[in-house]
C-alpha positions in Angstrom: 18.4 51.2 -35.4 21.4 53.4 -36.1 24.8 52.0 -37.6 26.5 52.6 -34.2 24.2 50.0 -32.6 25.3 47.0 -34.8 28.9 46.3 -34.0 30.5 45.3 -30.6 28.3 47.7 -28.6 25.0 45.7 -29.0 23.0 47.3 -26.2 20.3 49.7 -26.0 21.7 53.4 -25.7 25.0 52.4 -27.3 24.8 55.3 -29.7 23.7 57.8 -27.0 26.1 60.8 -26.8 26.9 59.9 -23.2 28.0 56.4 -24.1 30.0 57.7 -27.1 31.7 60.4 -25.0 32.6 57.8 -22.3 34.0 55.5 -24.7 36.1 58.3 -26.4 37.5 59.4 -23.0 38.4 55.9 -22.1 40.2 55.2 -25.3 42.1 58.5 -25.4 43.0 58.2 -21.8 44.3 54.9 -22.4 46.5 56.1 -25.4 47.8 59.1 -23.4 48.7 56.8 -20.5 50.6 54.5 -22.7 52.4 57.3 -24.4 53.3 58.7 -21.0 54.5 55.4 -19.8 56.6 54.7 -22.9 58.3 58.3 -22.5 59.0 57.6 -18.7 60.4 54.1 -19.5 62.5 55.4 -22.4 64.1 58.6 -21.0 63.8 58.5 -17.2 64.6 54.7 -16.7 67.9 54.7 -18.7 
C-alpha cells in the first residue's frame, strides 16, 4: 500500500495517475474559478 492510499481517498486505485490527474484538475479548476469570480465581483460589479 502506498502512502497516497491512506488518507481521505481510501479506495482501490486512489494513487493511480488517472485519479491524481483528475483530482489535480478539479482542485486547480476550482481555484481558477474562484479567482475569476473574485476579480469579476471586485472590478466589474463596482
